MISETOR-990211 format. One record per residue (C-alpha): residue in one letter; z, x, y. Coordinates in Angstrom, 1 decimal, padded with zeros to 4 digits. Each point is the difference from the previous one (the first is absolute). Layout:
<zamis>
+------+--------+--------+--------+
! type !     zz !     xx !     yy !
+------+--------+--------+--------+
!    A !      Z !      X !      Y !
...
+------+--------+--------+--------+
</zamis>
This chain:
<zamis>
+------+--------+--------+--------+
! type !     zz !     xx !     yy !
+------+--------+--------+--------+
!    M !  039.2 ! -073.5 ! -107.2 !
!    A ! -001.9 ! -000.2 ! -003.3 !
!    A !  001.7 ! -001.1 ! -003.2 !
!    T !  000.0 !  003.5 ! -001.3 !
!    F !  000.9 !  003.5 !  001.3 !
!    T ! -001.9 !  003.2 !  000.5 !
!    R !  002.0 !  003.1 ! -000.8 !
!    Q !  000.4 !  000.7 !  003.7 !
!    Q !  001.1 ! -003.6 !  000.8 !
!    F !  002.6 !  000.2 ! -002.9 !
!    D !  001.5 !  003.2 !  001.3 !
!    E !  000.2 ! -001.2 !  003.6 !
!    A !  001.5 ! -003.4 ! -001.1 !
!    C !  002.6 !  001.7 ! -002.1 !
!    R !  001.1 !  002.4 !  002.7 !
!    E !  000.1 ! -002.7 !  002.6 !
!    F !  002.0 ! -002.2 ! -002.4 !
!    I !  002.5 !  002.8 ! -000.6 !
!    Q !  000.4 !  000.6 !  003.7 !
!    A !  000.5 ! -003.7 !  000.8 !
!    H !  002.7 ! -000.5 ! -002.6 !
!    Q !  001.9 !  003.2 ! -000.1 !
!    S !  002.8 ! -001.1 !  002.4 !
!    T !  000.4 ! -003.6 ! -001.2 !
!    S !  003.7 ! -000.7 ! -000.8 !
!    S !  000.4 ! -003.6 ! -001.1 !
!    G ! -001.7 ! -003.0 ! -001.5 !
!    Y ! -003.2 ! -000.1 ! -002.1 !
!    E ! -001.5 !  002.7 !  002.2 !
!    A !  002.6 !  002.4 ! -001.1 !
!    R ! -001.3 ! -000.4 ! -003.6 !
!    L ! -003.2 !  001.5 !  001.1 !
!    S !  001.6 !  003.2 !  001.2 !
!    G !  000.6 !  003.3 ! -001.7 !
!    W ! -003.6 !  000.9 ! -000.7 !
!    S ! -001.5 !  003.4 !  000.7 !
!    W ! -003.6 !  001.4 ! -000.2 !
!    K ! -000.8 !  002.5 ! -002.7 !
!    E ! -003.1 !  002.2 ! -000.4 !
!    H ! -001.5 !  001.6 ! -003.1 !
!    D !  001.1 !  003.6 ! -000.2 !
!    T ! -003.5 !  001.4 !  000.0 !
!    L ! -002.6 ! -002.8 !  000.3 !
!    P ! -000.5 ! -001.9 !  003.3 !
!    G ! -000.6 ! -003.8 !  000.0 !
!    F !  002.5 ! -000.9 ! -002.7 !
!    G !  003.0 ! -000.9 !  002.1 !
!    Y !  002.4 ! -002.8 ! -000.9 !
!    M !  003.2 ! -001.7 !  001.1 !
!    H !  003.3 !  000.7 ! -001.8 !
!    R !  003.6 ! -001.0 !  000.0 !
!    I !  003.0 !  000.2 ! -002.3 !
!    I !  002.4 ! -003.0 ! -000.4 !
!    T !  002.9 ! -000.8 ! -002.3 !
!    L ! -000.1 ! -003.0 ! -002.4 !
!    H !  002.4 ! -001.7 ! -002.3 !
!    W ! -000.1 ! -002.0 ! -003.2 !
!    R ! -000.4 ! -003.7 ! -000.2 !
!    R !  001.6 ! -002.2 ! -002.6 !
!    R ! -002.0 !  000.5 ! -003.2 !
!    A !  000.1 ! -003.7 ! -001.0 !
!    S ! -001.6 ! -001.2 !  003.2 !
!    V ! -003.0 !  002.3 ! -000.5 !
!    E ! -000.6 ! -000.7 ! -003.6 !
!    A !  000.0 ! -003.8 !  000.7 !
!    S ! -003.1 !  000.4 !  002.1 !
!    L ! -001.8 !  002.9 ! -001.8 !
!    E ! -001.7 ! -000.2 ! -003.4 !
!    I !  000.3 !  003.3 ! -001.9 !
!    D ! -002.6 !  001.0 ! -002.5 !
!    D !  002.1 !  000.4 ! -003.1 !
!    S ! -002.9 !  001.6 ! -001.9 !
!    L !  000.5 !  003.2 !  002.1 !
!    D !  003.0 !  002.2 ! -000.9 !
!    V !  001.6 !  001.8 !  002.8 !
!    V !  000.9 !  003.5 ! -001.2 !
!    D !  002.9 !  001.7 !  001.6 !
!    D ! -000.9 !  003.7 ! -000.2 !
!    G !  002.7 !  001.1 !  002.5 !
!    T ! -002.6 !  000.5 !  002.8 !
!    T !  000.5 ! -003.4 !  001.6 !
!    A !  003.0 ! -001.6 !  001.6 !
!    S !  001.4 ! -003.2 ! -001.4 !
!    H !  002.0 ! -003.0 !  001.3 !
!    G !  003.3 !  001.2 ! -001.3 !
!    S !  001.6 !  001.4 !  003.1 !
!    P !  001.2 ! -001.5 !  003.3 !
!    D ! -001.2 !  003.1 !  001.9 !
!    S ! -002.3 ! -000.5 !  003.0 !
!    L ! -003.7 !  000.5 ! -000.4 !
!    T ! -002.4 !  002.1 !  002.1 !
!    C ! -003.4 ! -001.5 !  000.8 !
!    H ! -002.8 !  002.0 !  001.5 !
!    Q ! -002.5 ! -002.3 !  001.8 !
!    Y ! -003.5 !  000.8 !  001.0 !
!    V ! -002.7 ! -001.7 !  002.0 !
!    V ! -003.4 !  001.5 ! -000.8 !
!    L ! -003.6 ! -000.9 !  000.7 !
!    S ! -001.8 ! -001.5 ! -003.0 !
!    A ! -003.2 !  001.9 ! -000.4 !
!    T ! -001.6 ! -003.0 ! -001.8 !
!    F !  001.1 ! -003.0 !  002.2 !
!    R !  000.5 !  001.9 !  003.3 !
!    V !  003.4 ! -001.6 !  000.7 !
!    P !  003.6 !  001.2 ! -000.2 !
!    A !  001.6 !  000.1 ! -003.4 !
!    F !  003.7 !  000.1 ! -000.9 !
!    Y !  001.0 !  002.6 ! -002.5 !
!    F !  003.6 !  000.8 ! -001.1 !
!    S !  002.2 !  001.7 ! -002.5 !
!    I !  003.7 ! -000.7 ! -000.9 !
!    H !  002.4 !  002.5 ! -001.4 !
!    G !  003.5 ! -000.2 ! -001.3 !
!    S !  002.9 !  002.3 !  000.9 !
!    S ! -001.2 !  002.5 ! -002.6 !
!    G ! -003.4 !  000.3 !  001.6 !
!    S ! -001.8 ! -001.8 ! -002.9 !
!    P ! -002.6 ! -002.7 !  000.9 !
!    L !  000.7 ! -003.6 ! -001.0 !
!    Q ! -002.1 ! -001.8 ! -002.6 !
!    L ! -001.8 ! -003.1 !  001.2 !
!    T !  002.5 ! -002.4 ! -001.7 !
!    D !  002.8 !  001.6 !  002.0 !
!    I ! -002.0 !  000.1 !  003.2 !
!    M ! -000.3 ! -003.8 ! -000.2 !
!    Q !  003.8 ! -000.2 !  000.0 !
!    T !  000.5 !  002.0 !  003.2 !
!    S !  000.2 ! -001.4 !  003.6 !
!    L ! -003.5 !  001.3 !  000.9 !
!    L ! -001.8 ! -003.2 ! -000.9 !
!    R !  000.7 ! -003.5 !  001.2 !
!    E !  001.6 ! -002.0 ! -002.8 !
!    D ! -002.8 ! -002.6 ! -000.1 !
!    V ! -002.9 !  002.4 ! -000.2 !
!    C !  000.3 !  000.3 ! -003.8 !
!    E ! -000.2 ! -003.7 ! -000.7 !
!    G ! -002.7 ! -000.8 ! -002.5 !
!    T ! -000.9 !  003.7 ! -000.5 !
!    V ! -000.3 !  002.0 ! -003.2 !
!    A !  001.3 !  003.6 ! -000.1 !
!    T ! -001.1 !  002.8 ! -002.3 !
!    T !  001.0 !  003.7 !  000.1 !
!    F ! -002.7 !  000.7 !  002.6 !
!    A ! -000.7 ! -003.1 !  002.1 !
!    V !  001.2 ! -003.4 !  001.2 !
!    S ! -002.7 ! -002.7 ! -000.1 !
!    H ! -000.3 ! -003.7 !  000.8 !
!    P ! -002.3 ! -002.0 ! -002.3 !
!    A ! -001.8 ! -001.5 !  003.0 !
!    M ! -000.9 !  003.4 !  001.6 !
!    N ! -003.0 !  002.2 ! -000.9 !
!    F !  002.0 !  003.2 !  000.8 !
!    P !  003.6 !  001.0 ! -000.9 !
!    L !  002.6 ! -000.7 !  002.7 !
!    L !  001.7 !  003.3 ! -000.6 !
!    S ! -001.6 !  003.0 ! -001.8 !
!    Q !  000.8 !  003.7 ! -000.7 !
!    G ! -002.2 !  002.7 !  001.4 !
!    E ! -000.1 !  003.4 !  001.8 !
!    H !  000.8 !  000.3 !  003.6 !
!    P ! -003.5 !  000.6 !  001.6 !
!    T !  001.2 !  003.0 !  002.0 !
!    L !  002.9 !  001.5 ! -002.0 !
!    G ! -001.3 ! -000.7 ! -003.4 !
!    T !  003.5 ! -001.1 ! -001.2 !
!    P !  000.7 ! -003.0 ! -002.2 !
!    C !  000.7 ! -003.1 !  002.1 !
!    W ! -000.1 ! -003.8 ! -000.2 !
!    Y ! -002.2 ! -001.9 !  002.4 !
!    F ! -001.0 ! -003.6 !  001.1 !
!    H ! -003.7 ! -000.6 ! -000.6 !
!    P ! -001.7 ! -000.2 !  003.4 !
!    C ! -003.0 ! -002.2 ! -001.0 !
!    E !  001.1 ! -003.1 !  002.0 !
!    T !  001.7 !  001.9 !  002.9 !
!    A ! -002.8 ! -000.4 !  002.6 !
!    N ! -000.3 ! -003.8 ! -000.5 !
!    A !  003.8 ! -000.5 !  000.1 !
!    V !  000.4 !  002.0 !  003.2 !
!    Q ! -002.9 ! -001.6 !  001.7 !
!    E !  001.5 ! -003.5 ! -000.7 !
!    I !  003.1 !  000.8 !  002.2 !
!    L ! -001.5 !  002.4 !  002.5 !
!    N ! -000.9 ! -001.4 !  003.4 !
!    E ! -003.8 !  000.2 !  000.4 !
!    S !  000.5 !  001.3 !  003.6 !
!    E !  002.2 !  002.8 ! -001.1 !
!    R ! -002.1 !  003.1 ! -000.6 !
!    R !  002.5 !  002.9 ! -000.1 !
!    P !  000.2 !  001.8 ! -003.3 !
!    V !  003.8 !  000.1 !  000.3 !
!    S !  000.1 ! -003.8 !  000.1 !
!    W ! -001.9 !  000.0 ! -003.3 !
!    M !  002.6 !  002.3 ! -001.5 !
!    E !  002.8 ! -002.3 !  001.2 !
!    A ! -001.8 ! -003.0 ! -001.5 !
!    W ! -000.4 !  002.0 ! -003.3 !
!    F !  003.8 !  000.6 ! -000.1 !
!    T !  000.5 ! -003.7 !  000.5 !
!    V ! -002.2 ! -000.7 ! -003.1 !
!    L !  001.8 !  002.8 ! -001.9 !
!    S !  003.4 ! -001.4 !  000.8 !
!    T ! -000.8 ! -003.1 ! -002.0 !
!    A !  000.3 !  002.1 ! -003.2 !
!    V !  002.1 !  003.0 !  001.1 !
!    D !  003.4 ! -000.5 !  001.4 !
!    M ! -000.1 !  002.4 !  003.0 !
!    P !  003.6 !  001.2 !  000.4 !
+------+--------+--------+--------+
</zamis>
């Protein structure tokens, strides 16, 4: 198939992916399970994949060793965000949506503490969501994680394209090239493109 999706191709690929992985019980394949398909309440053509997983905290020192924090930005605790001061488990909502600009899947997520409050970015980087080496050489502000060699932020804050709720997302600008590098040229099924995309995503996200 082409390096990008039409809306119909994306919808079909997601539904087929969910069906193919809904009964997997072990190994890496099990990490791709748990997804469901959601539609917009009133508008057709804005469907997306969604699942909820539980995360835990990583050791703070191991994260700070690889992540440069912009000290010029003060993080204000106004009581509306969760902080890394509790051993409680964390709830992560994960979404796979179609990027309207790049026409490829995009990974959006939000993480909340036991109180229901969303985590700040500095705390998100200390959770088990991301692989420990993904932050090496990056710079974090209150709204993005960037690498000096990249034209776009690695991780940014923005609204969920369908729900309109605040989320964090990985910029999809290089997605098509990365997937095409590992996808067998003879494989044309959209679901295979989705599986290759999850392989690329798993280099940054620790799929539980």
